[in-house]
C-alpha positions in Angstrom: -74.1 74.0 -21.1 -74.8 75.8 -24.3 -78.3 75.5 -25.8 -79.3 76.4 -29.3 -82.2 75.7 -31.8 -82.4 73.6 -35.0 -82.7 75.7 -38.2 -82.0 73.0 -40.8 -82.2 69.2 -41.1 -80.5 67.5 -44.0 -80.4 63.7 -43.4 -77.8 63.1 -40.7 -76.7 66.8 -40.8 -78.4 69.2 -38.5 -77.6 73.0 -38.4 -78.3 74.8 -35.1 -78.0 78.5 -34.2 -77.2 80.0 -30.8 -74.2 77.7 -30.4 -71.5 80.4 -30.1 -70.1 79.1 -26.8 -69.5 75.6 -28.2 -66.3 74.1 -29.6 -65.5 72.0 -32.7 -66.1 68.3 -32.0 -68.2 68.9 -28.9 -70.9 66.2 -28.4 -74.4 67.5 -28.4 -77.9 66.2 -27.6 -80.3 67.0 -30.4 -84.1 67.6 -29.8 -86.2 66.2 -26.9 -85.4 62.7 -28.2 -81.7 63.3 -27.0 -80.1 62.1 -30.2 -76.3 62.0 -30.0 -74.4 64.3 -32.4 -71.0 66.0 -32.9 -70.2 69.5 -34.1 -68.2 69.3 -37.3 -68.3 72.9 -38.5 -68.8 76.4 -36.9 -70.0 79.6 -38.6 -70.5 82.4 -36.2 -73.1 81.1 -33.8 -74.2 78.4 -36.2 -73.0 74.9 -35.7 -73.2 72.0 -38.2 -73.8 68.8 -36.4 -73.5 65.2 -37.6 -76.1 63.1 -35.8 -75.2 59.5 -35.1 -78.8 58.4 -35.1 -81.8 58.5 -37.4 -83.0 62.1 -37.8 -86.5 61.4 -39.3 -89.2 63.6 -37.7 -86.8 66.4 -36.5 -87.7 69.9 -37.4 -86.6 73.6 -37.0 -87.0 75.1 -33.5 -86.2 71.9 -31.6 -83.5 72.3 -28.9 -79.8 71.3 -29.2 -77.8 71.1 -25.9 -74.0 70.8 -25.9 -72.3 68.5 -23.3 -69.1 70.7 -23.6 -66.9 67.6 -24.1 -65.6 65.9 -27.3 -66.7 62.4 -28.4 -64.9 60.1 -26.0 -64.7 56.4 -25.3 -64.7 54.8 -21.8 -61.6 52.7 -21.2 -61.5 50.1 -18.4 -62.4 46.5 -17.5 -65.3 45.2 -19.5 -64.1 46.1 -23.0 -63.0 42.5 -24.0 -65.8 40.2 -25.3 -68.1 43.2 -25.7 -69.8 44.1 -29.0 -70.2 47.9 -29.4 -71.8 50.0 -32.1 -69.8 52.8 -33.8 -70.0 55.2 -30.9 -69.3 52.6 -28.2 -72.8 51.7 -27.1 -72.9 48.0 -26.0 -75.3 46.3 -28.3 -76.1 43.3 -26.0 -77.0 45.7 -23.1 -79.1 47.8 -25.5 -81.0 44.7 -26.7 -81.7 43.7 -23.1 -83.0 47.1 -22.2 -84.8 48.2 -25.4 -85.4 45.0 -27.5 -83.9 43.8 -30.8 -84.5 47.1 -32.7 -82.3 50.0 -31.8 -84.5 52.9 -30.9 -83.4 56.6 -30.9 -82.1 58.5 -28.0 -80.8 55.5 -26.1 -78.4 56.4 -23.4 -76.5 53.3 -22.2 -73.1 53.5 -20.5 -70.3 51.9 -22.5 -69.0 50.0 -19.5 -71.2 48.1 -17.0 -71.5 50.3 -13.9 -72.9 47.5 -11.7 -70.4 44.7 -12.4 -67.6 44.4 -9.8 -64.1 43.5 -10.8 -61.4 42.1 -8.5 -58.7 44.8 -8.3 -55.2 43.6 -7.2 -52.9 46.5 -6.4 -49.3 46.3 -7.7 -48.3 49.8 -6.4 -47.8 50.8 -2.7 -48.9 53.6 -0.5 -46.3 56.4 -0.6 -45.0 55.4 -4.1 -44.4 58.2 -6.6 -46.3 57.7 -9.9 -46.6 59.4 -13.3 -49.1 59.1 -16.1 -49.0 55.6 -17.6 -47.7 53.8 -14.5 -49.5 50.6 -13.7 -50.9 50.6 -10.2 -53.0 47.4 -10.2 -54.5 44.6 -12.4 -57.8 43.0 -13.0 -58.2 39.5 -14.5 -60.7 40.6 -17.2 -60.9 37.2 -19.0 -59.1 33.9 -18.7 -56.4 35.2 -21.1 -56.4 39.0 -20.6 -54.9 40.7 -17.6 -56.3 44.3 -17.6 -53.7 46.7 -16.3 -55.0 49.8 -14.5 -52.9 52.8 -15.4 -52.5 56.3 -14.0 -54.5 58.6 -16.4 -52.8 61.1 -18.7 -52.0 64.4 -16.9 -51.8 62.9 -13.4 -48.6 62.5 -11.4 -47.7 62.6 -7.7 -47.7 60.3 -4.7 -50.1 57.5 -3.8 -51.8 58.4 -0.5 -54.3 55.5 -0.5 -54.6 52.3 -2.5 -57.3 49.6 -2.0 -57.7 45.9 -2.8 -61.0 44.1 -3.4 -64.0 44.1 -5.6 -65.0 47.4 -7.2 -67.1 48.8 -10.0 -65.4 50.8 -12.8 -66.5 54.1 -11.1 -65.3 53.2 -7.6 -62.1 54.9 -6.3 -59.3 52.3 -6.2 -56.5 54.7 -5.3 -55.8 58.4 -4.3 -52.9 60.4 -5.7 -51.7 63.6 -4.2 -50.3 65.9 -6.9 -47.2 68.2 -6.2 -49.6 71.1 -5.7 -51.4 69.2 -2.9 -54.5 68.4 -4.9 -55.9 64.9 -4.3 -57.0 62.9 -7.4 -59.3 59.9 -7.1 -58.2 57.1 -9.5 -60.9 54.9 -10.9 -60.5 51.7 -13.0 -62.1 53.6 -15.9 -60.7 56.5 -17.8 -62.1 58.5 -20.8 -60.3 59.5 -23.9 -61.4 61.7 -26.9 -61.5 59.4 -30.0 -60.0 61.9 -32.5 -56.9 62.4 -30.6 -54.1 59.8 -30.5 -53.0 58.6 -27.1 -49.5 59.9 -26.2 -46.5 57.7 -25.8 -42.8 58.2 -24.9 -41.1 57.0 -28.1 -41.9 55.4 -31.4 -39.7 52.4 -32.4 -38.8 51.0 -35.8 -40.8 47.9 -36.8 -38.4 45.0 -36.7 -40.4 41.9 -35.9 -43.0 40.3 -38.2 -46.6 39.9 -37.2 -46.9 36.1 -37.9 -50.3 35.4 -39.5 -50.1 31.8 -40.4 -51.1 32.7 -44.0 -48.3 31.5 -46.3 -48.6 34.1 -49.1 -48.5 36.9 -46.4 -45.8 35.6 -44.1 -43.4 34.4 -46.9 -43.9 36.9 -49.7 -45.5 40.0 -48.3 -45.0 40.1 -44.5 -46.2 42.8 -42.2 -44.3 44.0 -39.2 -45.7 44.4 -35.7 -46.7 48.0 -35.5 -47.1 48.1 -39.3 -49.9 49.1 -41.5 -51.4 47.2 -44.4 -54.2 47.7 -47.0 -56.2 44.8 -48.5 -57.9 46.2 -51.6 -60.1 44.0 -53.8 -63.3 43.9 -55.7 -66.6 42.3 -54.5 -66.3 38.6 -53.9 -62.4 38.4 -53.9 -62.2 37.4 -50.2 -61.3 40.6 -48.3 -63.5 39.7 -45.3 -62.2 36.1 -45.1 -58.6 37.5 -45.2 -59.5 39.9 -42.3 -61.2 37.0 -40.4 -58.1 34.8 -40.9 -55.8 37.5 -39.6 -58.1 38.2 -36.6 -58.1 34.5 -35.8 -54.5 33.6 -36.3 -52.3 36.7 -36.2 -49.6 36.7 -33.5 -51.3 39.5 -31.5 -52.5 39.4 -27.9 -55.5 41.6 -28.4 -57.8 41.8 -31.5 -60.0 44.8 -32.3 -62.3 44.1 -35.2 -64.2 47.0 -36.7 -67.1 46.2 -39.1 -67.4 49.6 -40.6 -70.4 49.8 -42.9 -70.2 46.0 -43.2 -73.1 43.9 -44.4 -75.3 42.8 -41.5 -75.0 39.1 -42.4 -71.2 39.2 -42.5 -71.1 40.9 -39.1 -73.5 38.2 -37.9 -71.0 35.5 -39.2 -68.2 37.2 -37.1 -70.4 37.4 -34.0 -71.5 33.8 -34.3 -68.1 32.4 -35.3 -65.6 34.1 -33.0 -67.1 32.7 -29.7 -67.0 29.2 -31.2 -63.4 29.5 -32.4 -60.7 28.0 -30.3 -57.8 30.3 -29.9 -54.6 28.5 -30.9 -52.5 30.6 -28.5 -54.5 29.9 -25.4 -57.0 27.1 -26.1 -59.9 29.4 -25.0 -62.6 31.0 -27.1 -61.2 33.7 -29.5 -63.6 36.2 -28.0 -61.7 36.1 -24.7 -59.2 38.6 -26.3 -61.4 40.3 -28.8 -63.3 43.6 -28.9 -65.9 43.9 -31.7 -67.3 47.1 -33.1 -70.3 46.5 -35.3 -71.5 49.3 -37.5 -73.5 47.6 -40.2 -74.4 49.3 -43.5 -78.0 50.0 -42.4 -76.9 52.0 -39.3 -76.7 55.8 -39.5 -73.9 56.9 -41.9 -72.4 59.4 -39.4 -71.7 56.7 -36.8 -69.8 54.8 -39.5 -67.4 57.8 -39.7 -66.9 57.6 -35.9 -66.5 53.8 -35.7 -62.8 53.6 -36.8 -61.8 56.3 -34.3 -63.6 54.4 -31.6 -61.8 51.2 -32.5 -58.3 52.6 -32.8 -58.6 54.5 -29.5 -59.5 51.2 -27.7 -56.6 49.5 -29.5 -54.2 52.3 -28.4 -55.3 51.8 -24.8 -54.4 48.1 -24.8 -51.1 49.0 -26.6 -50.3 51.3 -23.7 -50.6 48.3 -21.3 -47.8 46.6 -23.2 -49.8 44.3 -25.5 -49.4 43.6 -29.2 -52.7 44.6 -30.7 -54.1 43.8 -34.2 -56.8 46.2 -35.5 -58.9 45.1 -38.5 -61.0 47.8 -40.3 -63.5 46.4 -42.7 -63.8 48.5 -44.8 -62.3 51.9 -45.0 -64.0 52.5 -48.4 -67.4 52.6 -46.6 -65.9 54.9 -44.0 -64.8 57.2 -46.9 -68.3 57.1 -48.4 -69.6 58.3 -45.1 -67.1 61.2 -45.2 -68.2 62.0 -48.8 -71.9 62.0 -47.8 -71.3 64.3 -44.8 -69.0 66.6 -46.9 -71.7 66.8 -49.6 -74.3 67.8 -47.1 -71.9 70.5 -45.7 -71.7 71.8 -49.3 -67.9 71.6 -49.3 -66.0 71.8 -52.5 -65.6 68.2 -53.7 -62.3 66.6 -54.6 -61.8 63.7 -56.9 -64.9 61.5 -57.5 -66.8 63.6 -55.0 -64.7 62.7 -52.0 -63.7 65.6 -49.8 -60.3 67.3 -50.4 -59.2 66.2 -46.9 -59.7 62.4 -47.6 -55.9 61.7 -47.7 -55.1 63.6 -44.5 -58.0 61.8 -42.6 -56.7 58.4 -43.8 -53.2 59.4 -42.7 -54.4 60.5 -39.3 -56.0 57.1 -38.8 -53.1 54.9 -40.1 -50.4 57.0 -38.4 -51.8 56.0 -35.0 -50.5 52.5 -35.6 -46.9 51.7 -34.5 -44.5 50.0 -32.1 -44.0 52.3 -29.1 -42.6 52.7 -25.6 -45.5 53.8 -23.5 -45.7 56.5 -20.9 -44.7 55.6 -17.4 -41.5 55.1 -15.4 -40.9 51.5 -16.6 -41.6 52.2 -20.3 -43.5 49.2 -21.6 -43.2 48.2 -25.2 -46.5 47.8 -27.1 -47.5 47.5 -30.7 -50.6 48.4 -32.7 -50.8 46.9 -36.2 -53.6 48.3 -38.4 -55.0 46.4 -41.4 -57.6 48.1 -43.5 -59.7 46.5 -46.2 -60.5 48.7 -49.2 -63.5 48.0 -51.5 -62.7 49.9 -54.8 -65.8 50.0 -57.1 -65.4 47.4 -59.8 -61.9 46.5 -58.4 -60.4 49.7 -59.9 -57.4 50.4 -57.6 -56.8 53.8 -59.3 -59.8 55.2 -57.4 -59.1 57.9 -54.7 -59.5 55.8 -51.5 -57.2 53.1 -52.7 -54.6 55.5 -54.0 -54.7 57.7 -50.9 -54.3 54.5 -48.7 -51.4 53.2 -50.7 -49.5 56.5 -50.2 -49.6 55.8 -46.4 -49.3 52.0 -45.9 -46.2 49.9 -46.4 -47.9 46.6 -47.3 -50.3 46.1 -50.2 -52.1 42.8 -50.5 -53.9 43.2 -53.8 -56.8 40.8 -54.1 -57.5 39.6 -57.7 -61.0 38.7 -58.9 -59.6 36.4 -61.6 -57.8 34.3 -58.9 -61.0 34.2 -56.8 -63.0 33.0 -59.8 -60.4 30.2 -60.2 -61.1 29.3 -56.5 -57.5 30.3 -55.6 -57.7 31.7 -52.0 -56.3 33.8 -50.5 -56.7 35.6 -53.8 -53.6 37.8 -53.2 -52.0 38.6 -56.6 -48.2 37.9 -56.1 -47.3 40.1 -59.2 -49.2 43.2 -57.9 -48.7 43.0 -54.1 -45.7 44.3 -52.2 -44.2 44.7 -48.7 -41.8 47.5 -47.8 -40.9 45.8 -44.5 -38.9 42.9 -46.1 -35.5 44.5 -45.5 -36.3 45.4 -41.9 -37.5 41.9 -41.1 -34.5 40.1 -42.8 -32.4 40.0 -39.6 -35.3 38.7 -37.4 -36.2 36.0 -40.0 -32.5 34.9 -40.4 -32.0 34.6 -36.6 -35.4 33.0 -35.7 -36.4 30.9 -38.7 -33.6 30.1 -41.2 -30.6 31.8 -42.8 -31.6 30.8 -46.3 -35.2 31.9 -46.0 -34.7 35.1 -47.9 -32.9 33.3 -50.8 -35.7 30.8 -51.1 -38.3 33.6 -51.1 -36.4 35.6 -53.7 -36.1 32.5 -56.0 -39.8 31.6 -55.5 -40.8 35.2 -56.6 -38.4 35.0 -59.6 -40.0 31.7 -60.7 -43.5 33.2 -60.4 -42.4 36.3 -62.5 -40.7 34.1 -65.1 -43.9 32.0 -65.3 -46.0 35.1 -66.3 -43.5 35.8 -69.1 -43.4 32.2 -70.3 -47.2 32.0 -70.4 -47.2 34.5 -73.3 -45.0 32.1 -75.3 -47.1 29.1 -74.3 -50.2 30.8 -75.6 -48.6 31.5 -78.9 -46.7 28.3 -79.7 -47.7 25.7 -77.0 -45.8 24.2 -74.1 -43.9 21.6 -76.2 -41.9 24.4 -77.9 -40.3 25.3 -74.5 -36.9 24.1 -73.4 -36.8 21.5 -70.6 -35.5 24.2 -68.2 -38.4 26.5 -69.0 -40.8 23.6 -68.6 -39.3 22.9 -65.2 -39.7 26.6 -64.3 -43.4 26.4 -65.2 -43.9 23.2 -63.2 -42.1 24.7 -60.2 -44.3 27.9 -60.5 -47.4 25.7 -60.6 -46.3 23.9 -57.4 -45.6 27.2 -55.6 -49.0 28.5 -56.6 -51.1 25.3 -56.0 -49.2 23.6 -53.2 -47.9 26.6 -51.3 -49.8 29.9 -51.9 -53.2 28.3 -52.1 -54.5 27.8 -48.6 -57.8 26.5 -47.4 -59.2 28.7 -44.6 -61.8 26.0 -43.6 -59.4 23.0 -43.4 -58.4 22.3 -39.7 -54.7 21.9 -40.6 -54.2 24.0 -43.6 -55.9 27.1 -42.1 -52.7 28.0 -40.2 -49.1 27.3 -41.0 -46.3 28.1 -38.6 -43.1 29.8 -39.9 -41.1 26.5 -39.3 -43.6 24.6 -41.5 -43.7 27.4 -44.1 -39.9 27.2 -44.4 -39.8 23.4 -44.7 -42.6 23.4 -47.3 -40.9 26.1 -49.5 -37.5 24.3 -49.1 -39.1 21.1 -50.4 -40.7 22.8 -53.5 -37.5 24.8 -54.3 -35.4 21.6 -53.6 -37.3 19.8 -56.3 -36.6 22.8 -58.7 -32.8 23.0 -57.8 -32.2 19.3 -58.0 -34.4 19.0 -61.1 -32.2 21.4 -62.9 -29.1 19.3 -62.1 -30.9 16.2 -63.2 -31.7 17.8 -66.5 -28.1 18.8 -67.0 -27.1 15.1 -66.3 -29.4 14.1 -69.2 -32.7 13.2 -67.4 -35.9 13.8 -69.3 -38.6 16.2 -68.2 -41.2 13.4 -68.3 -39.2 11.2 -65.9 -38.7 14.2 -63.6 -42.4 15.1 -63.5 -43.4 11.4 -62.8 -41.3 11.0 -59.7 -43.6 9.5 -56.9 -42.3 12.0 -54.3 -44.1 14.9 -56.1 -47.5 13.8 -54.7 -46.1 13.9 -51.2 -44.7 17.4 -51.7 -48.1 18.5 -52.9 -49.9 17.1 -49.9 -47.3 18.3 -47.4 -49.5 21.3 -46.5 -51.9 18.8 -44.7 -49.1 17.5 -42.3 -50.1 18.5 -38.7 -47.7 20.9 -36.9 -46.6 18.3 -34.3 -45.4 15.9 -37.1 -43.7 18.5 -39.3 -40.1 17.8 -38.5 -40.2 14.0 -38.9 -42.5 13.9 -42.0 -40.7 16.6 -43.9 -37.3 15.0 -43.2 -38.8 11.7 -44.7 -40.0 13.6 -47.8 -36.7 15.4 -48.3 -34.8 12.1 -48.0 -37.2 10.5 -50.5 -36.8 13.4 -52.9 -33.0 13.2 -52.8 -33.0 9.4 -53.2 -35.4 9.5 -56.2 -33.5 12.3 -58.1 -30.1 10.8 -57.3 -31.4 7.4 -58.7 -32.7 9.2 -61.8 -29.4 11.1 -62.3 -27.3 7.9 -61.8 -29.4 6.0 -64.3 -28.9 8.7 -67.0 -25.1 8.9 -66.2 -24.8 5.1 -66.6 -26.8 5.2 -69.8 -24.6 7.9 -71.3 -21.5 6.1 -70.2 
């Protein structure tokens, strides 16, 4: 172990000399209080260290000891349902040992060393294994089977494998390498957080991550293994969108990172998730969730580490063959931590004071998402989808963090304060947002939902764009000056906005909409528009068309429970056809 002495303390940045034998990103223990820190810069024998705990009271001359290892996370049974801080310390265990206030220098293992897990081997003695092969499983929660994998860098023949109850540190198997060395395999492995976990092959994203949120799934879908950004000003609903995705997205594991988040919002997550019933399994949502809570009052350096901690845990479950959804709320506060540390290091600032390497750091984070074939002889397929909230000051998306993020991600859900003030949620602006996965997902949607889905979607987007153009005319000369066709376009756009895109996150039925129901809802609204145009051509008046009784049923169709969708929507469609046909026949008879 290399030992040095503090020569300077500047907030969370500590400079120590006598550290020549250390390496970049080594974890160190600072002072007699054993504060956790990480080396982020080296000059000769001087090391600049970002300390993940409060540094008040530290002074020059105090010792700094290197552990000789980079910041790593422990991966094994016990991750699910646990709430960690930014450097993977379990908050519940810390409270039990040290009380409600986090004191400095706490050293708590990330995974419980005493709890025993039932290990069921799936490999046999004498079997040849390589890194990534699954040798056994542990039923971690009612819904998650934790698959124990051979660690990276190990391959050979299993000489011993055991069954029974073990702690994460116990040996569950022994592997003899080709050189004769025996390696003890535990249920736990460690991985450095700043290094992406390896995989065999990266696959193109071709299947959507179904979220149950109509504006996302229909207009701006995200693929499994894709990346998305949710920028928006204060109060526009970023956190609620993230919560909805965590609750309803079609992922088997959820990793939620509250990065510099307000304490009361993290409390909401911690209180709400255990109470929520998972629609996939009927169990509590926490049974497949890992939470990382780094609130805004926690040390700023730990905020910088929290998203790496989260994505490494997510990659571990991806390697087991799971589809994982990672929510980072919010990357702006992570970038602010980068800016603060960069300022203390006296680096040359880039735009708005952010470090020049802001874009490359964001890319390193988002590029770890993807749909991959994992290591191992069987080659499991797993997906890691990353969704990052961005909080641009004053909602200005031209600021550096948003712009750097948009250069990397392929889905942009732009939240709009004016929509939020009108109580339209999710407040995703359909004229600003985009998804570059649409073409890739076309085939899957056509095969699994409906062949005419993409035509309906394109027509709905065209109507919404035409509405924004017509609004200018309406403001100048009034709605009565418009042609009947234009008035029908405005009415259809209003129906798409209010009946389809507006979704109540707190309504038990409306909070989630399956793709089948989304298709049928959109087909009804667009059906009214298509048939309405034909009725107008036959001589029907716009007033008669707007007063059709079926319109109220179309507006309320979002509240139809999923198990009644097929029958109720068929009824409404029949009613729509009958009423418009009756109107058209009446006009034809009148003209005759």
